[in-house]
N, C-alpha and C positions, 0 to 999 in steps of 0.2 A: 412829793418830790421824786416819785418813781418814774423811770423812763422805760419800764418794761411792761409787757402785757400779762398782768397777774392772772387773769381769767384763763388764758391759754396755758400758763405754767401750772396752774392748779389742776387742769385737765391732764396734763402730762404726768404730774405727780400721782394722780389717781390711777392712771393707766400703768405706771411703773409699779405701784403697790399691788394692783391686780395681777399683773404678769409675774411678779415676784412670788405671789401666793400660788399661781398656777404651776410654778416649777416644782411644787411639792405634791401636786395632784397625781395619783398613780396612773390614771389613764394617759396623761400627757407624758409622764416619764416613760411609759411603755411604747409610745410613738416616737421613735428616734428622730424622725425628720421634724415633727412638731416641737419636740423638746429642744432641738438644736436652734430652731428659729426663735422660740420663746426666749431661750437663754441669750441669744445674740441681741435681741431687741432690748432685753433688760440691761445688758452691758452698754448698749448704745444710749439708753436714756439715763444711765446712772450718773454721769458727769453733770448733766443739766439739772437733775433732781437734787443732787447734793449741793450744787451751787445755789439753786433756788432756796433750799432750806437754810443755807448760810445767810442768804440775803434776808429771809424772813426773820431770822434771829437778830441780825444787825438792825433792821428797821424797828423791831420791837424794843430793842435797847435805846434806839434813838427817840422813839415816841415817849418812852418812860422818862428819859432824861429831859425832854422838852416839857413834860408835865411838871417836873421838879423845879423848873425855873421860877415858878410863881410861889414857891415855898417861902415862908417867913424866916426860915433859918438860913443865914448867909452861908454857913458851912455846906448845907445841902445844895444851895444854888451853885457854889463853887465846884462841888463834885459833879453836878449836872453839866456844867460848862466844860469840864475836863472830859466827861464821857462823850459829849457831842463832838468835841474837837478830835477825839480818837476815832469815833465811829463814822463820821461823815465821809472821810476819804475812803474808808473800807467799803462803804455802801456804793460809792461811785465806781471803784475798781471792780466790785462784784457785779454791778450792772453792766459794765463794759464786757466782762466775761460772759454774762448771759446773752448779751446782744450777739456776740460771736457764736455762741452755742445755738442760737436760734436761727442762724443763717441756714437756708434750705440745704439739706445734706445731699451729697452725691449718693444716689441709690445704691451704688456699689461699695460704699465705704465699709460696710460690715463684712464684706466677702473675704474669703481666703483668696490667694492669688496663685496663678501659674507663672512662674518665673522662667524666662527663656533667655539664655545668653549664647551668643554666637560670635566666633572669631571673624573679624573683618579683614581689612587691609593689614598686611604685615607678616603673613606666613606663620612660621613657628612661634615668633614672638607674640603675635596676636592670640594664638591658642594658649600660650603660657599665661598671658594676662587674663584671658577669659577664665582660666582655672583659678587665678588669684582673686578675681572679682567675685566669682561664685563662693569662694571661701570667705570673702569679706561679708557677703550677705548672710552666709550660714552662721558666721560668728555673731553678727548683729542679731539674728533670730534667737540664738542661744542666750544672748544678754538680756533680751526682752521677754524671754519665755515662750517663744513660738516654736512650732514643730516644722521641720523640713523633711519632706519625703521626695527622694530623687525618683524621677520618672524615667529619664533616659540620659545616657552620656555617650558621646562619640569622642573618643580620645585621639590625640595626635601622636605621631611617632616620637615627638620631642618631650612627651610627658605632660603636655597641656591638654586642653579640651577644644575640639572643633566646635562643639555645641553641647549644651546641657540644659535640661529642663527639670523643674522640680515644683512641687506644690508646697507653699508655705501657709500654714494654718495657725490661727490664734485669734486674739482680740483685735478687731479693726485693722487687719493687715493691709487691705487695699488702701485705706485712708492714709496710712503711713507711707506705703511703698509706691503710690501711684505716680509720683513725680520722678522716679528713678529711671523711667523708660527713656531710651534715646541712645545716641552714639557716645560711648565713653572712650576717650583718647589717652594713650599712655606715651610719655616721652622719657626714654632712658637708653642706656647703652646695653644692647643685648649681650648675653653671655657668649654668643658666637661672633661678636664684632671684634676683630683683631686690631682695628685702628682706633678704637675708643670713641667712635662717633655716636652721637645720640640719634636714635631712630624714633620715628613716630608710627605707632600702630593703633588700630581701632578695633573695638568690639561693639556689638549692639546688644542692648538689654531691653527686653519686652516684659512688661508687668501686666498680665491679663487677669481681670476679675474672674474667678472660677464660677461658671454658670451652672445652675441647677438644671436637672432634667426637664423640669416644668417650664423653664425659661427658653430652652432651645430644643425643639422637637425635630429629631433626625429620623426621617422615614427610611425604612429598610430598603426600599427601592432606590433610594438616593445614595446608598452606601455600598462600596465595593471593598471586600476584605481579602487580602492576600496574606499567605503565611510563607515564611522562609526560615532558614537556619540562621541563628544569630552569629555575629562575627565580632572579632576584636580589632585592635589597631592594626592597620596595614592589610585588613581583609582576612586575617587569620581566622580559622574556624574555632568557635568556642564550644559548640555542641552540634550534634548531628540530628537533633529533633527539630521539627518545624514549630518552634516556640515563638519566634519573632513574628510580629504582626504589622501589616501596612494597611491603614485605613484611608480610603479615598472618598471624599465627599464630592460626588459627581457634579451637582449644580454649581458649586463654588470652585471646584478644582483643588481644594485644600487637601494636602496629604500629610498624614501623621504616621511615623514609624516608631515602634516601641519594641525593645528587645532586652530591657533591663532584668525582667523576671524570667525564670526557667519555665514558668507556666504560660501557655498560650492564652488561657482565660484571663489571668492577671494582666498580661500585656494588653489584651483587648480592653479590659476595664480602664486601665491607665490611659490608653490611647483615646478612648471615648471622652475621658475627662478633659484632655487637652483639646480635642476636636471641638467639643461643646464650647470651651472657653474661646477658641479662635473664631468660631462662628458668631458667638456673642459679641466679640470685639468688632467683627465686621459690621454687625448691625449697629453697634454704637457709633462706629466711624461714619456710617451712612447718615445717622441722625445728626452727628456733629457737623457734617458737611453742609447740612441744611441750615445751620445756625449762622448768625451774623459773625463777622470778624471780631467784633467787640465781645460777644458771648464766648467765642472760642478762646480768646485771650484771657477772659475771666476765669474759666474753669481750668485752663492749662491742659493742652491736648496730650503732652508727653509723647509727641510724634517720634517714632523710633528713628526717623531720618535726621532729626535735629541733634546737633552736637551739644551735649548738655554739660559735660565735665571733662577736665583735663587733669591727669595725674603725672606730675613731673618729679621723677625720683631723685634727680641730681639736686634739686632745690628743696626736696622734702615738702613739695607744695601740691595742693589740690585746689582747683578753681572751678566753681560752678558758673557757667557763662550766662545763665538766664537771670541770675540775681547779682552777678558781680562779686560773689563771695569767695575769698581766698583764705585758705587755712594752711599754715606751715607746720602741719602735723600729719603728713602723709602716712608715716609709719603707724600711727594710732588709727587713722582711718581704715587702713588695710586690715587692722585687727578688729574691725567691726564698730569702731567709735564713730558712728554716722550722725549722731544727734545734732552737731552744728549745722549740717546741711538739711537734714529732715526738718528741724525746727524752723530754720530760716525760710525754707521753701513753703512750709505750711503757713507761716505768718505772712509771707508775701502774697500768696494766693487768697488767703482770708481777707487781707486788706483790700485786694482788688474786688472781691465779692461784696465787702461792706460798702465800698465806693459805688458799686453798681446798683445797690438797693437803697442807697441813701437818698 
């Protein structure tokens, strides 16, 4: 009665067990990069292995109950029928779970992300909303046990953020955050609005999978590095040392500035992490452009030019335009309670993937 490839799942289980054992090998523990990759792969396989083991337990119970149906004891037969009635729907739902887990994974799903938020149309109000959305994602990260490392912040005179970038690290961060990219729109009465009129402002959110050095090779000859004194809001000087760094990737024209740290070396390291991620995204965009419209729709591009969500403060409403989901709990959403949107978006795109491979 199985609808799943047991041979493939047995192989996955054996690999999971081997990698789990590898995590205790001293040589692997001593190699930070190898240990990190091994750990992430184990985490990635954990859900499917646990679900497969649950399925094996349920099918074993089912087979034992079926064997009892021929028993001469009517009481045993009745118990077997009750067991079958209980187990059959559980087997079906578990097989449904396994089918979803067996969908080809986005190769970036295990990666940490570089989160970039920029104020768009709306002046000071946009910068204030950018700061609020950054806090929203920071609160969500805290709730799920992720770590947020701020890379760079450009503050506005109104107390908001013109732009902010951070690395969010943890378990399967990109798989959860990848549909957050795009234009986020806010509708509310700004504090500076004397007439009480509702204004519409926008910010852009970019979620970039953090690229490893081996994935993006940046030649020294292709990189120009400039140093300058860091500054605060309004151009005021923060220090007189040349600790801030500007990295220019000459072939692509990409520019990354970093001044969050007092150390030039640390700012350069952070800048390189962002630059690698942006170059990786450019390459992914080139590949996506070569795919069919159907394929791009299936994977969900998260194009940052696409209006993805509206936050209406007067009505305490948040609407995701891609899936038509509206939640009248904006106050909770801004406190990091993003599960309704993240779960619905994941289910939506998983359903499209299932339809495409059916």
